[in-house]
C-alpha positions in Angstrom: 83.0 149.2 153.9 81.9 148.2 150.4 80.1 145.1 151.7 78.1 147.2 154.3 77.1 149.7 151.7 75.8 147.0 149.4 73.9 145.3 152.2 72.2 148.6 153.2 71.3 149.3 149.6 69.5 146.0 149.1 67.8 146.4 152.4 66.4 149.8 151.3 65.3 148.3 147.9 63.4 145.6 149.7 61.7 148.1 152.0 60.7 150.1 149.0 59.1 147.1 147.3 57.2 146.4 150.5 55.9 150.0 150.8 54.9 150.0 147.1 52.9 146.8 147.5 51.2 148.1 150.6 50.4 151.5 148.9 49.0 149.7 145.9 46.7 147.6 148.1 45.4 150.6 150.1 44.8 152.7 147.0 42.7 149.9 145.5 40.7 149.7 148.7 40.0 153.5 148.6 38.8 153.3 145.0 36.3 150.6 145.7 33.9 153.0 147.3 34.1 155.6 144.4 32.9 153.6 141.5 32.6 149.9 141.9 31.4 149.3 138.4 34.3 151.1 136.9 37.0 149.5 139.1 35.5 146.0 139.3 33.1 145.5 136.4 33.2 141.7 136.8 31.4 141.9 140.3 28.0 142.5 138.8 26.1 145.2 136.9 24.0 145.3 133.8 26.8 144.8 131.3 26.9 141.0 131.6 30.7 140.9 131.2 32.8 138.0 132.5 35.5 138.6 135.2 39.1 139.2 134.0 41.6 137.4 136.2 44.8 139.2 137.3 48.3 137.9 138.2 51.0 139.3 140.5 54.0 140.9 138.9 56.9 140.7 141.2 60.5 141.6 140.1 63.5 139.4 140.9 64.7 139.8 144.5 68.4 140.2 144.8 70.1 138.9 147.9 73.8 139.3 148.6 75.7 136.1 149.6 77.4 135.6 152.9 74.9 137.8 154.8 75.4 137.9 158.5 71.9 139.1 159.3 69.9 136.0 159.4 67.0 135.4 159.5 66.5 138.4 157.2 63.2 139.7 155.7 63.5 139.8 151.9 60.0 140.8 150.6 56.3 140.9 151.7 53.5 139.7 149.5 49.8 140.6 149.8 46.7 139.4 148.0 44.6 142.1 146.2 41.5 140.1 146.5 38.8 141.7 148.8 38.0 139.1 151.2 36.4 139.6 154.6 38.1 136.6 156.1 41.7 135.7 156.8 44.3 135.1 154.0 47.0 132.4 154.5 50.2 132.6 152.5 52.3 129.6 151.4 55.7 129.3 149.7 57.2 126.2 148.0 60.1 125.3 145.6 63.9 124.7 145.8 65.3 126.3 148.9 62.0 125.8 150.8 60.6 122.3 150.6 62.9 121.0 147.9 66.6 120.5 147.7 68.4 122.5 148.8 65.9 122.9 151.7 65.5 125.4 154.5 67.1 128.4 152.8 63.8 130.4 152.8 60.4 130.6 154.6 57.2 132.8 154.6 55.0 134.1 157.4 51.6 132.7 156.6 49.7 135.6 158.1 51.8 138.6 157.0 53.3 137.3 153.7 56.9 138.2 154.6 59.6 136.0 152.8 62.8 135.8 154.8 66.1 134.0 154.4 67.0 131.4 157.1 70.8 131.0 156.5 73.6 132.7 154.6 73.7 132.1 150.9 76.7 131.0 148.8 76.6 132.1 145.1 79.3 129.6 144.2 76.9 126.8 145.3 73.5 128.2 144.4 73.3 131.4 142.3 69.5 131.5 141.8 66.2 130.3 143.3 62.8 130.1 141.7 59.9 129.9 144.2 56.1 129.8 144.0 53.9 131.8 146.4 50.2 131.0 147.1 47.3 133.0 148.8 44.8 130.6 150.4 41.6 130.9 152.3 41.3 129.3 155.8 39.5 126.5 154.1 42.4 125.9 151.7 40.7 127.5 148.7 43.2 129.2 146.4 42.4 132.9 146.2 44.9 133.9 143.5 47.0 132.1 140.9 50.4 131.1 142.2 53.1 133.7 141.6 56.7 133.0 140.7 59.3 134.7 142.9 62.9 134.7 141.6 65.7 135.2 144.1 69.1 136.0 142.7 72.2 135.6 144.9 74.6 138.5 144.4 78.3 137.7 144.2 80.9 138.9 146.7 84.7 138.7 146.3 85.1 135.8 148.6 87.3 133.5 146.4 91.0 133.9 145.9 92.4 133.3 142.3 94.7 130.2 141.9 97.4 129.4 139.4 96.8 126.2 137.5 100.4 125.0 138.2 102.7 125.8 141.0 105.7 125.9 138.6 105.6 126.6 134.9 108.5 125.7 132.5 109.5 127.4 129.3 112.3 127.4 126.8 113.9 130.2 124.8 116.9 130.0 122.4 119.9 132.1 123.3 120.3 135.4 121.5 116.5 135.7 121.0 115.2 139.1 120.0 112.9 141.1 122.3 109.2 140.0 122.1 109.9 136.3 121.6 107.2 134.3 123.2 108.4 131.9 125.8 105.5 130.3 127.6 101.9 131.0 128.8 100.7 130.9 132.5 97.1 130.7 133.7 95.0 131.0 136.8 91.3 130.5 137.8 88.8 132.4 140.1 85.5 130.9 141.4 83.8 134.3 141.7 81.3 135.6 139.1 83.3 136.1 135.9 81.0 138.9 134.9 82.1 141.0 137.9 85.3 142.5 139.0 85.6 139.8 141.6 87.0 137.5 138.8 88.9 140.1 136.8 92.5 138.7 137.0 95.8 140.5 136.4 99.2 138.8 136.0 102.6 140.2 136.9 106.3 139.2 137.5 107.4 140.3 140.9 111.0 138.7 140.9 113.6 137.5 138.4 116.6 135.3 139.4 119.3 133.9 137.1 120.8 130.4 137.2 123.7 130.6 138.0 122.8 133.6 140.2 123.9 137.1 139.7 125.0 136.6 136.1 122.7 139.2 134.7 120.9 142.1 136.3 118.6 143.6 133.7 115.0 142.5 133.3 115.0 140.0 130.5 111.3 138.9 130.6 107.8 140.5 130.8 104.3 139.1 131.0 101.0 140.1 129.5 98.8 141.0 132.6 95.6 139.8 130.9 96.7 136.7 128.9 99.6 135.5 131.1 102.0 135.2 128.1 105.7 135.5 129.2 108.0 137.1 126.5 111.6 138.4 126.2 112.0 142.1 126.9 115.8 142.6 126.2 118.7 141.2 124.3 121.7 139.4 125.7 120.5 135.9 126.4 123.6 133.8 126.3 123.5 130.1 127.3 127.3 130.1 128.0 126.6 133.0 130.6 123.3 132.0 132.1 121.6 128.6 131.8 118.1 129.6 133.1 115.9 132.1 134.9 113.5 131.7 137.9 110.5 134.1 137.8 108.1 134.7 140.6 104.6 135.3 139.3 101.6 137.1 140.9 97.9 137.0 139.9 95.2 139.1 141.6 91.5 139.7 141.1 89.6 143.0 141.1 92.0 143.9 138.2 95.0 143.4 140.4 93.5 145.2 143.5 91.8 142.2 145.1 92.8 138.8 146.3 96.0 137.3 144.9 98.1 134.1 144.4 101.8 133.4 143.5 103.6 130.7 141.4 107.0 130.2 139.7 108.2 130.0 136.1 111.6 128.3 135.2 112.8 129.6 131.8 115.6 127.5 130.2 118.0 129.2 127.7 118.5 126.7 124.9 121.7 126.3 123.0 122.3 127.2 119.4 125.4 126.3 117.4 127.2 129.6 117.8 130.6 128.1 118.6 132.6 126.2 116.0 134.8 123.3 117.3 138.6 123.9 117.3 141.6 121.5 117.7 143.6 121.7 120.8 146.4 121.0 120.1 146.7 121.0 116.3 149.9 118.8 115.9 150.0 115.1 116.5 152.6 112.3 116.1 151.5 108.6 115.7 152.9 105.2 114.7 151.5 102.1 113.0 152.7 98.7 111.9 152.5 97.6 108.3 150.4 94.8 106.7 147.5 94.8 109.1 144.5 97.0 109.9 144.8 98.8 113.2 141.5 100.0 115.0 143.2 102.9 116.8 146.7 104.4 116.4 145.9 107.7 118.3 143.4 110.4 119.1 142.9 114.1 118.3 141.0 116.5 120.6 138.7 119.5 120.0 137.1 122.2 122.2 133.4 123.3 121.7 131.6 125.7 124.1 128.2 124.6 122.9 126.0 122.3 125.1 127.6 118.8 125.5 126.0 115.7 124.0 123.9 117.8 121.5 124.3 118.0 117.7 125.7 121.5 118.3 128.6 120.0 120.3 129.2 116.6 118.6 132.2 116.7 116.2 132.5 115.2 112.8 136.1 114.5 111.6 137.5 114.1 108.1 140.9 113.6 106.5 141.2 116.4 104.0 144.7 115.6 102.6 147.6 113.2 102.9 145.8 109.9 102.3 145.0 109.4 98.6 144.7 105.6 98.8 142.3 105.6 101.8 144.5 103.9 104.3 143.2 105.9 107.3 139.8 106.8 108.8 138.7 109.0 111.7 135.6 108.3 113.9 134.1 110.2 116.8 134.1 109.0 120.4 130.5 109.8 121.6 131.6 110.3 125.2 134.6 112.5 124.9 134.1 114.0 121.4 137.6 113.0 120.5 138.6 111.9 117.0 140.0 108.3 116.8 142.4 107.7 114.0 142.6 104.1 112.6 144.2 102.2 109.8 141.5 100.6 107.6 143.8 99.5 104.7 147.1 97.8 105.6 150.2 100.0 105.2 153.4 98.9 103.4 156.7 100.0 104.8 158.5 99.2 101.5 156.0 101.5 99.6 155.7 104.5 102.0 157.3 105.0 105.4 155.6 108.2 106.6 152.2 109.9 106.1 151.3 113.6 106.8 147.5 113.8 107.3 145.4 116.9 107.6 142.3 116.4 109.7 139.4 118.9 109.8 136.4 119.0 112.1 132.8 120.4 112.2 129.6 119.9 114.1 126.7 117.6 113.3 124.4 120.7 113.3 125.3 123.5 110.9 126.7 126.6 112.4 124.1 129.3 113.4 123.9 132.6 111.6 124.7 134.4 114.9 128.1 132.7 115.1 131.2 134.3 113.8 132.3 133.0 110.4 135.7 131.4 109.7 137.5 128.4 108.2 137.1 124.9 109.6 139.6 124.1 112.3 142.4 121.6 111.2 145.2 119.6 112.7 148.3 117.9 111.2 148.9 114.2 112.1 152.2 112.6 111.3 152.0 108.8 111.0 155.2 106.7 110.9 155.0 103.2 109.4 156.9 100.5 111.3 158.5 97.7 109.3 157.7 94.1 110.2 158.6 90.7 108.7 155.9 90.1 106.1 154.5 86.8 104.8 154.9 86.2 101.0 152.0 87.3 98.9 150.5 85.8 95.7 150.5 88.0 92.7 146.9 86.9 92.0 144.4 85.7 94.5 142.2 83.9 93.5 144.3 82.2 90.8 142.1 81.3 87.8 143.1 78.7 85.2 141.1 77.5 82.3 141.9 74.0 80.8 140.1 71.4 78.7 138.4 68.7 80.7 140.2 66.1 78.7 143.6 67.3 79.8 146.0 64.3 80.2 148.0 63.6 83.3 151.3 65.4 83.5 150.1 68.4 81.5 151.5 71.7 82.9 148.5 73.9 83.7 150.2 77.2 84.9 153.0 78.6 87.1 152.0 80.0 90.4 153.7 83.4 91.2 154.3 85.0 94.6 156.7 87.5 96.0 158.3 88.4 99.3 159.2 92.0 100.2 162.3 90.7 102.0 163.3 88.7 99.0 163.4 85.4 101.0 163.3 82.0 99.4 159.7 80.7 98.8 158.2 77.2 98.9 154.9 76.2 97.4 152.5 73.5 98.5 149.0 72.1 98.0 146.7 72.7 101.0 143.4 71.4 99.7 142.9 69.2 96.6 139.8 67.1 97.3 140.1 64.9 94.1 144.0 64.7 94.2 144.0 65.9 90.5 146.9 68.4 90.9 150.6 68.6 91.8 152.8 71.6 92.3 156.5 72.0 92.2 157.6 73.3 95.6 160.5 75.4 94.3 159.2 76.7 91.0 155.4 76.8 91.5 154.7 74.9 88.3 151.2 73.4 88.5 150.5 70.1 86.7 147.6 67.8 86.2 148.2 64.7 88.3 145.2 62.7 87.0 142.6 63.3 84.3 139.7 65.6 85.2 136.2 64.3 85.7 133.6 67.1 85.2 130.9 65.0 86.9 132.8 65.1 90.2 130.8 66.4 93.2 133.7 68.9 93.8 133.1 70.5 90.4 130.6 73.3 90.8 129.3 75.0 87.6 132.3 73.6 85.7 134.9 75.0 88.2 137.2 72.9 90.4 138.6 74.7 93.5 141.8 74.0 95.4 144.0 75.9 97.9 147.7 76.6 97.4 150.1 77.9 100.1 153.4 79.8 99.7 155.8 79.9 102.7 158.9 82.0 103.6 161.6 79.5 104.3 164.2 82.0 105.6 162.2 84.4 107.9 160.3 82.4 110.4 158.1 80.3 108.0 155.4 82.9 107.4 152.9 81.8 104.8 149.8 82.8 103.0 147.1 80.9 101.0 145.4 81.5 97.7 142.4 79.9 96.1 142.9 78.1 92.8 139.9 78.0 90.5 140.3 75.6 87.5 137.6 76.1 84.9 137.1 72.9 82.9 136.3 73.5 79.3 133.8 71.1 77.8 135.3 68.8 75.2 133.7 66.1 73.1 135.8 63.2 74.1 133.2 60.5 74.9 131.1 58.9 72.2 127.5 58.1 73.0 126.7 54.5 74.0 123.6 52.7 72.5 121.2 50.8 74.8 119.7 48.2 74.9 121.7 45.9 72.6 118.9 43.3 72.6 115.1 43.3 72.7 112.0 41.6 71.4 109.4 42.8 68.8 106.1 41.0 68.0 106.2 39.1 64.7 103.5 39.9 62.1 102.7 43.3 63.6 104.4 45.7 61.2 103.9 49.3 62.4 103.0 48.2 65.9 105.0 48.5 69.1 108.7 48.5 68.2 111.9 48.4 70.2 112.8 51.6 72.1 116.5 52.5 71.7 118.4 55.2 73.6 121.9 56.5 74.2 123.9 57.9 77.0 127.0 60.2 76.9 129.6 60.9 79.5 130.1 64.4 78.1 128.0 67.3 79.2 126.0 69.8 77.1 126.7 71.0 74.5 128.6 67.8 73.5 125.8 65.3 74.5 122.2 65.3 73.4 120.5 65.7 71.0 121.5 62.3 69.6 121.2 61.3 66.0 120.4 57.6 65.2 120.7 55.9 61.8 120.7 52.4 60.4 123.9 51.0 58.8 124.4 48.5 56.0 121.5 46.6 54.7 119.5 47.1 57.8 117.4 49.8 55.9 115.8 46.9 53.9 113.8 45.4 56.8 113.9 48.1 59.5 113.2 51.8 60.1 113.8 54.3 62.9 111.2 56.8 64.3 112.4 59.6 66.6 110.8 59.8 70.1 112.8 62.7 71.7 116.3 64.0 71.8 117.7 60.8 73.4 115.5 58.0 72.2 114.1 56.4 69.0 111.9 53.5 68.2 113.1 50.6 65.9 110.3 49.1 63.7 110.3 46.3 61.1 109.3 47.5 57.7 108.3 44.0 56.5 106.7 41.0 58.1 109.5 38.9 59.5 109.4 35.3 60.8 110.1 34.6 64.4 113.8 34.6 65.1 116.8 36.8 66.0 117.8 39.6 63.7 120.9 41.6 64.1 120.4 45.3 63.2 123.4 47.7 62.9 122.7 51.1 64.4 124.9 54.2 64.6 124.4 57.0 67.1 126.2 60.4 67.2 126.1 63.3 69.7 125.6 67.0 69.1 129.4 67.4 68.6 129.4 64.8 65.8 131.2 62.1 67.7 129.6 58.7 66.7 129.6 55.1 67.6 127.9 52.0 66.2 126.5 48.8 67.7 124.7 45.6 66.7 121.3 45.3 68.2 119.9 41.8 68.4 116.1 42.0 67.8 114.1 38.9 68.6 110.9 38.5 66.5 108.5 36.5 68.6 104.9 35.4 68.7 102.8 37.6 70.9 99.6 37.1 72.8 96.5 39.2 72.5 98.0 41.9 74.8 101.0 42.3 72.5 103.4 40.5 74.8 105.9 37.8 73.7 105.1 34.3 74.9 107.3 33.3 77.8 108.6 30.1 76.2 109.6 31.8 73.0 111.2 34.7 74.7 113.3 32.4 76.9 114.4 30.3 73.9 115.3 33.3 71.7 116.9 35.2 74.4 119.1 32.3 75.3 120.4 32.3 71.8 121.2 36.0 71.7 124.8 36.7 72.2 125.9 33.1 72.5 128.7 31.6 70.5 128.1 28.7 68.1 129.9 26.2 70.3 127.8 27.2 73.3 124.7 26.9 71.3 125.6 23.3 70.2 126.2 22.3 73.8 122.7 23.7 74.8 121.0 21.9 71.9 122.8 18.6 72.7 121.8 18.8 76.3 118.2 19.3 75.4 118.2 16.3 73.0 119.8 14.1 75.6 117.2 15.0 78.2 114.4 14.3 75.7 116.0 10.9 74.9 116.1 9.9 78.6 112.5 10.9 79.0 111.4 8.8 76.0 113.4 5.8 77.3 111.7 6.1 80.7 108.3 6.2 79.1 109.1 3.1 77.0 110.3 1.1 80.0 107.1 1.9 82.0 104.9 1.1 79.0 106.3 -2.5 78.9 105.2 -3.3 82.5 102.1 -5.6 83.0 100.4 -3.0 85.2 100.5 -0.6 82.3 99.1 -3.2 80.0 96.1 -3.6 82.3 95.6 0.1 82.2 95.7 0.0 78.5 93.1 -2.8 78.5 90.9 -0.8 80.7 90.9 2.1 78.2 90.2 -0.2 75.2 87.6 -2.3 76.9 89.5 -5.7 76.8 89.4 -8.5 79.3 86.1 -9.0 81.2 88.0 -10.9 83.8 90.1 -8.0 84.9 89.8 -7.4 88.6 90.6 -3.8 89.8 91.6 -3.5 93.4 92.2 0.2 93.8 92.7 2.1 97.0 90.8 5.4 96.6 91.7 8.6 98.5 88.2 9.5 99.6 89.5 12.5 101.6 90.5 14.2 98.4 87.9 16.8 97.4 89.8 17.9 94.3 92.5 20.5 93.8 91.4 22.2 90.7 92.1 21.1 87.1 95.8 21.6 87.5 96.0 19.5 90.7 98.4 16.7 89.7 98.1 14.9 93.1 94.4 14.1 92.8 93.4 10.5 91.9 92.6 10.0 88.2 88.9 9.0 88.5 88.7 8.7 84.7 89.9 5.1 85.1 86.7 4.4 87.0 84.5 5.5 84.1 82.7 2.7 82.3 84.4 2.5 78.9 81.2 1.0 77.4 79.1 4.1 78.2 81.5 6.6 76.6 80.9 7.8 73.1 84.0 6.5 71.1 85.9 9.2 69.2 86.4 9.0 65.5 89.7 7.7 64.4 92.2 10.4 63.6 94.9 9.5 61.1 97.9 11.6 60.1 99.8 11.5 56.9 103.5 11.2 57.1 105.1 14.6 57.5 101.8 16.4 58.1 101.2 18.9 60.9 98.6 18.1 63.4 95.6 20.5 63.9 96.4 22.7 66.9 92.8 22.4 68.1 93.5 18.8 69.1 96.1 17.3 71.3 99.4 15.9 69.8 98.6 12.8 67.7 100.1 9.4 68.2 100.7 6.7 65.5 97.0 6.0 65.1 94.9 8.0 67.5 95.5 11.2 69.4 97.6 10.5 72.5 96.8 12.3 75.8 97.4 15.9 75.4 97.8 18.8 77.9 94.1 19.6 77.8 93.1 16.1 78.8 95.9 14.3 80.7 93.7 11.3 81.5 91.8 10.8 78.2 93.8 10.6 75.0 90.6 10.7 72.9 91.5 13.7 70.8 88.5 15.8 71.6 88.7 19.5 70.8 90.0 21.8 73.6 87.3 23.3 75.8 84.6 20.6 75.2 83.9 17.7 77.5 82.8 14.2 76.4 79.1 13.4 77.0 78.1 10.5 79.2 75.3 8.0 78.5 74.8 7.4 82.2 73.6 10.9 82.8 70.4 12.8 81.8 70.9 14.4 78.4 68.1 17.0 78.7 70.1 19.1 81.2 72.1 22.1 79.9 75.8 21.8 79.6 77.6 23.9 82.3 80.3 26.4 81.5 83.9 25.1 82.0 86.0 25.5 83.9 83.6 25.7 86.8 84.7 28.0 89.6 84.8 26.4 93.0 82.4 27.9 95.6 83.7 30.4 98.1 84.4 29.6 101.7 81.1 28.2 102.9 79.7 29.1 106.2 77.9 25.8 106.5 79.4 22.4 105.5 75.9 21.0 104.8 75.3 23.7 102.2 78.7 23.0 100.6 77.9 19.3 100.3 74.4 19.9 98.9 75.8 22.3 96.3 78.3 19.7 95.1 75.6 17.0 94.9 73.3 19.3 93.0 76.1 20.0 90.5 76.7 16.2 90.1 73.0 15.6 89.5 72.7 18.2 86.8 76.0 17.7 85.0 75.7 15.6 81.9 79.4 15.8 81.1 82.5 14.5 82.7 82.8 16.2 86.1 85.9 18.3 86.8 88.1 17.6 89.7 86.8 20.4 91.8 83.3 18.9 92.2 81.9 15.8 93.8 83.9 12.7 92.9 81.7 9.9 91.5 83.2 6.4 92.0 80.7 4.4 90.0 82.8 1.9 88.2 85.2 -0.6 89.8 86.0 -2.9 86.9 84.4 -5.7 84.8 84.0 -9.2 86.1 85.6 -10.7 89.2 87.0 -14.2 89.3 85.9 -14.3 92.9 82.3 -13.7 92.0 79.8 -11.6 93.9 79.8 -11.4 97.6 76.4 -9.9 97.8 73.6 -12.1 99.1 71.2 -10.3 96.8 70.5 -12.3 93.7 73.4 -14.7 94.4 74.0 -17.3 91.9 72.8 -15.0 89.1 74.9 -12.7 86.9 74.7 -9.0 86.5 72.8 -9.3 83.3 70.0 -11.2 85.0 69.6 -8.6 87.8 66.7 -6.1 87.3 67.5 -2.6 88.4 64.4 -0.8 87.2 63.2 -0.2 90.7 66.1 2.1 91.3 64.6 4.6 88.9 61.9 5.3 91.5 64.4 6.1 94.2 65.5 9.5 92.9 68.1 11.0 90.5 71.0 9.6 92.4 69.7 5.9 92.2 68.6 6.6 88.6 72.3 7.0 87.7 73.1 3.7 89.4 70.3 2.0 87.4 71.7 3.4 84.2 75.2 2.1 85.0 74.0 -1.5 85.4 71.3 -1.5 82.7 72.7 -3.3 79.7 70.1 -1.6 77.5 
């Protein structure tokens, strides 16, 4: 009925708008004839005024949604322009030629705007269109006018709950007005109208379990949807939850509606204290061992299981002053489990009366009745068993000096047996075998001396394990740890090292002999060590400290090479001292400050030897020297040696030398003893003779020269082939070589590995050409002399029948430097 009334109303309004538009147009046409200049001054006249343009003013057109009368005329528009011809009306915009299309149309001749299909406000609530008045030629007669169409809402949408089932929680014994939960619903109709005005209500209340409570316990705010408590008496032990049927309706509860459910859970509070059932218990337990469970106690609690309001906490309030027992809670059954955590002793106490109390994890609520904690009495009977003997002390600690001698009594091990049985002692673990124990009395003795440096001594403590056994009651036994703390004693003197060494002679204040000491004792009976000189050693020697364990021994005066005994004493931090004789060898040193190898070997061999051994060594050396001299004398008497001597002294022109030369020997360096001695091939007439060198009887030869013989210097180590007595490091000049060439530096280094043999040979020849001195063994070997005079004569066909002196060798000088040397060899001038 309401919808029909609304439709008729809007139809009447539309008709009124149409009549008013038509009346306005006819009135304007009638006034045209009265006074054209007053009504339309812009059409001409003498005023010269410009035309004022006018616009249509059309109010919004309201159209109800879901109309059944389609097509339906909504409004008619007309142009107020006086035009003799035909006017064509056009309409455009959303709902006509734009999305959403085909909702509206206009009759181009009459100007009626009509709807083509029913409208839906929930989809399109408003349309803005533009209307045009055109001439037949398409000329725009008026400015476009905006036509607004508003879709009016109808109650065509049912409200809907946002959830089909709502859940809420409320503590038991809550007061009225306690908020529980909030419900909500939505409506697609216009919220500004009654079509979306929602109202909430509870239409049914059910208890879980059913029929436990009859009065209405909950209410709901019809505007906000908040559910709250209305009455007292919520008890979780009586009813666990409620199921509410909810209703929501629009039109303030008079229109369309929807239903949903709300489940309200009554939550538990700790309003019930736990209580024992029963409150008397009898239990038994064996002695000497912990027992995880000897029995259980039980309690009742009406609160919700497996919550802090229900879980029990047990405690022993009396009867256990030594803490032998404990009670823990079984999380599944809530029972109290009684256990023995400290072994019981039948001989000490045979029965216990324990008082056990209980409470909840969560404190008791203010709404619960007040009273004392529930308690129960537990009687525990101790059962006697055969016990193993026990040590009076475990671990057993003993403190003895580390220098304790073998056989010393350290302590007496004590143990007891409650049954007073006979005991036997034994050693279970003694890694160093230092201890022994009397099996009957328990007397502990030192079997061997202690060594504090043993790997089994940790932080000065040696650990062992001792066992005591019951010999009369099944052989029960127990072990104890023995800890022996070794007291540090100063029973080892420090030992000096080294007892021999070498110091450079003539270098007072230089590098001395480093002395140190070691001590078998540990701190504080070891370092720092104190060194001092004994006897008359202070006269020639002094000591300088390096650190806590070492000093340096220096000579105070210049001492000749030799072996000097120095008496040195060293003492440790505890004052225990020892002395030793240090044999110091004074020796000649090289530039680097190191003793020469020969001197060191000789002096060191004498250190520490007895006088008889020294005589044997000296006699052996003298015998060896005598045999060498005898061998040299025998070889010097041979004719071959005489010929060699004649070669050196330039005797016998008739000496014929037939020598086999090793031409494959390129030289092995100056120390090569296998190379052939080419000095014998040198012409003795061309060598500058050395000056005679005479020695007075008993005089010392100059060290610059080789060791002298009876008249001249004999071959020395620097010149094994020439005993000419030249200074070391200089070579004799030759007459058969150019004297204007610079003297090379000796010793000449051999060339590196050549990549070309030809280059290697050329380098050697060039060195021979430019060397005015005696060539060393590592250069080209020059075999230019083969002896004076041959009894066989010359075999050469050149200048046969003539002597060497008649031969002219001047032409060889023109053949180059190599032949020039050959000419000089045979030129007597």
